[in-house]
BAFI-3210 file (N, C-alpha, C; in Angstrom, 3 decimals, decimal comma, padded with zeros to 6 digits):
// residues 133
n [1|2|3|4|5|6|7|8|9|10|11|12|13|14|15|16|17|18|19|20|21|22|23|24|25|26|27|28|29|30|31|32|33|34|35|36|37|38|39|40|41|42|43|44|45|46|47|48|49|50|51|52|53|54|55|56|57|58|59|60|61|62|63|64|65|66|67|68|69|70|71|72|73|74|75|76|77|78|79|80|81|82|83|84|85|86|87|88|89|90|91|92|93|94|95|96|97|98|99|100|101|102|103|104|105|106|107|108|109|110|111|112|113|114|115|116|117|118|119|120|121|122|123|124|125|126|127|128|129|130|131|132|133]
n.u [-046,416|-045,207|-042,086|-039,391|-035,966|-033,746|-030,709|-029,288|-027,077|-024,293|-024,785|-023,339|-022,447|-024,526|-023,619|-023,984|-027,065|-029,175|-031,040|-030,603|-032,880|-036,325|-039,070|-042,524|-045,501|-048,796|-050,527|-051,505|-050,201|-047,906|-046,799|-044,255|-043,498|-040,468|-038,428|-036,930|-034,455|-036,151|-037,770|-040,888|-041,746|-040,726|-038,086|-034,618|-032,770|-029,666|-027,698|-025,144|-024,375|-024,344|-025,043|-026,834|-028,790|-029,616|-030,686|-032,882|-034,345|-034,963|-036,530|-038,641|-039,613|-040,420|-042,601|-044,287|-044,733|-045,975|-048,324|-049,714|-050,255|-048,107|-044,691|-041,082|-040,451|-042,125|-041,201|-040,219|-038,702|-036,343|-035,340|-032,546|-031,339|-028,495|-026,217|-023,492|-021,749|-019,595|-020,256|-021,658|-021,133|-021,522|-024,201|-025,373|-024,841|-026,555|-029,030|-029,041|-029,709|-032,430|-033,474|-034,069|-033,105|-035,202|-033,563|-034,739|-034,958|-032,726|-031,799|-029,202|-028,582|-026,515|-026,954|-026,944|-028,096|-030,627|-033,997|-033,505|-030,455|-029,003|-029,683|-028,710|-029,516|-032,153|-034,777|-036,944|-039,658|-041,143|-043,675|-045,183|-048,098|-049,703|-053,019|-055,601|-054,143]
n.v [-000,566|-003,477|-003,687|-004,969|-005,212|-006,503|-007,907|-009,694|-012,535|-012,435|-010,011|-006,747|-005,193|-002,580|000,829|003,235|004,726|002,595|-000,213|-003,242|-004,587|-004,188|-005,370|-004,994|-005,124|-005,396|-002,368|001,092|002,923|005,548|008,101|010,321|013,280|014,352|016,185|019,346|021,788|024,020|026,511|027,119|029,478|029,357|029,986|029,298|027,221|027,129|027,610|026,298|024,527|021,331|019,920|021,619|021,835|019,157|018,674|020,472|019,322|016,833|017,702|018,799|016,455|015,151|016,763|016,309|013,517|013,395|014,819|012,937|011,098|009,532|008,532|008,796|006,261|004,645|004,653|002,968|003,127|005,271|007,701|009,319|012,254|013,808|016,457|016,236|013,525|013,154|014,358|012,567|011,312|013,378|014,000|011,531|011,356|013,281|012,242|009,985|011,011|011,111|008,695|005,442|002,118|-000,637|000,238|002,029|000,845|002,181|004,460|006,117|008,774|010,533|013,700|016,135|018,636|020,279|021,573|024,313|026,075|026,426|024,383|021,375|018,831|016,396|014,519|011,761|009,863|006,719|005,380|002,926|002,558|001,081|-000,292|001,646|003,767]
n.w [-025,601|-027,118|-028,103|-029,835|-030,112|-032,517|-033,183|-035,293|-035,442|-037,577|-038,717|-038,564|-035,434|-034,277|-034,879|-032,944|-031,665|-032,544|-033,885|-035,765|-036,638|-035,885|-034,146|-033,758|-031,826|-033,173|-033,787|-033,671|-036,325|-036,607|-038,617|-038,908|-040,503|-042,106|-039,968|-039,487|-038,434|-037,553|-035,648|-033,846|-034,986|-037,506|-037,883|-038,497|-036,385|-034,749|-036,821|-038,786|-036,777|-035,965|-033,638|-032,197|-034,174|-034,483|-031,954|-031,994|-034,076|-032,896|-030,750|-032,199|-033,394|-031,069|-030,270|-032,477|-032,277|-029,729|-030,299|-031,703|-029,806|-029,115|-028,263|-028,004|-027,151|-028,579|-031,142|-034,033|-036,317|-037,804|-040,187|-041,257|-042,633|-043,640|-044,220|-044,101|-043,600|-041,957|-039,634|-038,190|-035,596|-033,749|-034,214|-033,581|-030,846|-029,775|-030,587|-028,977|-026,521|-026,619|-027,641|-026,476|-025,432|-026,305|-029,238|-032,162|-035,593|-038,053|-040,636|-042,319|-044,428|-046,553|-047,896|-050,551|-050,102|-048,097|-047,615|-047,089|-047,466|-045,085|-043,412|-041,817|-041,146|-041,277|-039,944|-040,069|-038,643|-037,693|-035,772|-033,586|-031,887|-029,181|-028,980|-027,456|-026,554]
ca.u [-046,194|-044,110|-041,142|-038,231|-034,807|-033,100|-029,425|-028,957|-025,701|-023,957|-024,848|-022,428|-023,004|-024,889|-022,704|-024,860|-028,327|-030,157|-031,047|-030,681|-034,258|-037,245|-040,365|-043,496|-046,840|-049,752|-051,063|-051,711|-048,936|-047,778|-045,736|-043,862|-042,767|-039,115|-038,339|-035,685|-034,153|-036,938|-038,566|-042,315|-041,915|-040,155|-036,686|-033,614|-032,082|-028,328|-027,041|-023,761|-024,117|-025,071|-025,581|-028,026|-029,825|-030,149|-031,523|-034,143|-035,051|-035,515|-037,617|-039,770|-040,167|-041,109|-043,902|-045,091|-045,139|-046,941|-049,593|-050,374|-050,389|-046,955|-043,454|-039,895|-040,471|-042,929|-040,570|-039,634|-037,822|-035,996|-034,508|-031,758|-030,719|-027,470|-025,448|-022,074|-021,710|-018,519|-020,876|-022,479|-020,954|-022,158|-025,646|-025,760|-024,795|-027,792|-030,134|-029,016|-030,401|-033,873|-033,820|-033,660|-033,238|-034,651|-033,451|-035,424|-034,148|-032,308|-031,076|-028,508|-028,341|-025,886|-027,587|-026,228|-028,716|-031,998|-034,869|-032,807|-029,022|-028,454|-030,073|-027,697|-030,079|-033,591|-035,069|-038,345|-039,839|-042,341|-043,935|-046,314|-048,705|-050,660|-054,426|-055,994|-053,343]
ca.v [-001,323|-004,433|-003,436|-005,812|-004,996|-007,741|-007,723|-011,086|-012,968|-012,296|-008,589|-006,002|-004,507|-001,205|001,908|004,333|004,320|001,980|-001,666|-003,724|-004,985|-003,939|-006,015|-004,308|-005,685|-004,624|-001,190|002,257|003,369|007,001|008,509|011,722|013,867|014,771|017,424|020,084|022,679|025,247|026,678|027,298|030,657|029,103|030,434|028,243|027,140|026,539|027,664|025,832|023,733|020,068|019,536|022,439|021,487|017,830|018,827|021,084|018,296|015,848|018,369|018,869|015,097|014,895|017,441|015,600|012,236|013,653|015,233|011,718|010,179|008,630|009,059|008,155|004,841|003,950|004,772|001,718|003,398|006,651|007,923|010,525|012,869|014,703|017,022|015,901|012,292|013,279|014,873|011,491|011,047|014,471|013,805|010,320|011,645|013,982|011,271|009,068|011,673|010,954|007,312|004,466|000,721|-001,121|001,310|001,800|000,652|003,514|004,625|007,395|009,106|011,831|014,405|017,335|019,801|020,150|022,607|025,596|025,753|026,470|023,176|020,324|017,523|016,177|013,166|011,346|008,739|005,892|004,819|002,034|002,782|000,012|000,092|002,228|004,961]
ca.w [-026,813|-027,069|-029,188|-029,582|-030,972|-032,923|-033,848|-035,585|-035,716|-038,980|-039,040|-037,692|-034,269|-034,611|-034,511|-032,557|-031,039|-033,432|-033,970|-037,143|-036,900|-034,777|-034,269|-032,892|-031,815|-033,964|-033,134|-034,535|-036,899|-036,687|-039,526|-038,707|-041,622|-041,779|-039,197|-039,631|-037,305|-037,555|-034,435|-034,094|-035,827|-038,820|-037,950|-038,399|-035,094|-034,752|-038,126|-038,774|-035,570|-036,079|-032,329|-031,948|-035,140|-034,159|-030,763|-032,422|-034,839|-031,958|-030,023|-033,127|-033,470|-029,797|-030,363|-033,473|-031,694|-028,648|-030,904|-032,165|-028,680|-029,113|-027,675|-028,584|-026,790|-029,577|-032,461|-034,516|-037,464|-038,126|-041,356|-041,009|-043,800|-043,105|-045,333|-043,939|-042,812|-040,969|-038,405|-037,632|-034,163|-032,995|-034,365|-032,845|-029,403|-029,419|-030,718|-027,838|-025,408|-026,815|-027,952|-025,465|-025,825|-027,558|-030,219|-033,433|-036,798|-038,494|-041,895|-042,436|-045,821|-046,779|-049,007|-050,981|-049,477|-047,623|-048,195|-046,977|-047,452|-043,717|-042,681|-041,849|-040,816|-041,258|-039,455|-040,048|-037,728|-037,725|-034,440|-033,444|-030,586|-028,881|-028,881|-026,184|-026,254]
c.u [-045,050|-043,262|-039,889|-037,154|-034,152|-031,815|-028,874|-027,477|-025,468|-024,081|-023,910|-023,169|-023,330|-023,867|-023,584|-026,168|-029,344|-030,029|-031,113|-032,108|-035,084|-038,559|-041,307|-044,822|-047,758|-050,318|-051,301|-050,357|-048,973|-046,577|-045,465|-043,069|-041,369|-039,122|-036,959|-035,550|-034,831|-037,702|-040,021|-042,606|-041,339|-038,726|-035,738|-032,900|-030,703|-027,634|-025,568|-023,404|-024,960|-025,691|-026,869|-029,144|-030,435|-031,064|-032,877|-034,986|-035,707|-036,651|-038,854|-040,425|-040,939|-042,503|-044,823|-045,607|-046,206|-048,300|-050,403|-050,541|-049,260|-045,774|-042,281|-039,841|-041,242|-042,281|-039,886|-038,656|-037,593|-035,150|-033,872|-031,131|-029,755|-026,599|-023,959|-021,959|-020,574|-019,049|-021,705|-022,344|-021,590|-023,678|-026,113|-025,765|-026,056|-028,980|-030,195|-029,636|-031,903|-034,302|-033,262|-033,815|-034,636|-034,702|-034,248|-034,430|-033,844|-031,570|-030,467|-028,167|-027,673|-026,517|-026,787|-026,768|-030,103|-032,786|-034,327|-031,324|-028,403|-028,755|-029,057|-028,278|-031,594|-033,800|-036,567|-038,456|-041,150|-042,473|-045,123|-046,822|-049,746|-052,064|-054,733|-055,181|-053,668]
c.v [-002,290|-004,240|-004,233|-005,511|-006,334|-007,370|-009,112|-011,334|-012,863|-010,865|-007,843|-005,374|-003,072|-000,194|003,115|003,804|003,838|000,469|-002,058|-004,045|-004,640|-004,624|-005,325|-005,023|-004,793|-003,478|-000,105|002,751|004,888|007,308|009,984|012,186|014,249|016,118|018,026|021,053|024,043|025,320|026,926|028,492|030,496|029,582|029,258|028,352|026,538|026,527|027,275|024,904|022,463|019,637|020,311|022,074|020,123|017,910|019,446|020,084|017,290|016,444|018,501|017,506|014,754|015,520|016,720|014,280|012,439|014,058|014,038|010,696|009,175|009,295|008,379|006,668|004,008|003,925|003,456|001,934|004,886|006,648|009,290|010,991|013,921|015,196|016,726|014,698|012,305|013,799|013,804|011,347|012,136|014,336|012,617|010,555|012,367|013,030|010,350|009,692|011,419|009,507|006,383|003,054|000,225|-000,020|000,986|001,408|002,043|003,446|006,013|007,609|010,468|012,438|015,656|018,569|019,435|021,359|024,028|025,285|025,747|025,208|022,065|018,930|017,549|014,739|012,932|010,100|008,011|005,282|003,865|002,172|001,704|000,565|000,653|003,454|006,059]
c.w [-026,589|-028,315|-028,856|-030,607|-031,265|-033,665|-034,145|-035,792|-037,212|-039,485|-038,111|-036,524|-034,656|-034,077|-034,195|-031,991|-032,073|-033,356|-035,441|-037,557|-035,672|-035,105|-033,290|-032,974|-032,636|-033,141|-034,155|-035,017|-037,062|-037,578|-039,302|-039,916|-041,163|-041,084|-039,383|-038,464|-037,467|-036,254|-034,827|-034,991|-037,221|-038,992|-037,792|-037,057|-035,325|-036,091|-037,998|-037,627|-035,599|-034,755|-032,041|-032,912|-034,848|-032,941|-031,134|-033,206|-033,889|-031,128|-030,913|-033,288|-032,211|-029,812|-031,338|-032,918|-030,625|-029,206|-031,391|-031,045|-028,590|-028,414|-028,365|-028,245|-027,810|-030,958|-032,830|-035,665|-037,590|-039,397|-041,186|-042,308|-043,274|-044,269|-045,249|-043,014|-041,785|-039,636|-037,688|-036,120|-033,312|-033,042|-033,530|-031,338|-028,956|-029,529|-029,516|-026,588|-025,456|-027,007|-026,892|-026,029|-025,486|-028,614|-031,484|-034,528|-037,342|-039,820|-041,900|-043,907|-045,888|-048,028|-049,343|-050,279|-048,990|-048,125|-048,089|-046,856|-046,052|-042,919|-042,903|-041,692|-040,894|-040,820|-039,527|-039,182|-037,996|-036,335|-034,514|-032,012|-030,347|-028,748|-027,496|-025,801|-027,202]
res [m|a|k|r|a|i|n|p|a|g|l|p|t|p|v|g|p|y|s|n|v|v|s|a|d|a|g|r|v|v|f|c|a|g|q|v|a|l|d|a|g|g|s|i|v|g|e|g|d|i|v|a|q|t|r|q|v|m|e|n|l|k|l|a|l|e|a|a|g|a|s|f|a|d|v|v|k|v|t|n|y|i|t|d|v|a|q|f|s|k|m|a|a|v|r|q|e|y|l|r|e|p|y|p|a|s|t|l|i|e|v|q|a|l|m|f|p|e|l|l|i|e|i|e|a|v|a|v|v|t|a|g|r]
***
């Protein structure tokens, strides 16, 4: 897929692994539901640990993307829900292990709580996969 990151003059430089704007060639659009730090058995992974939870979330997203014939390279937009924005740098460091340039567009939202009180983060993704994949 031809994905192009755009960081126009006049907008601040991104703080973390994301782009201000992403342009993608037409293709099949994949929408991944928000993933949380639950393992395949439904148990919470990394209670109280934003790094462990973010890693589980990214692994869950990886499985979801692969099931649709996509990968992190196809992701054009992520939305991050985090219960403590002060944990942003730790979360961003883990995301950077999975996301590569050109980075997707990204939104970070601090929320009061997620579906279980032990959960610290949820991430949803949108990918565009070129025809034939």
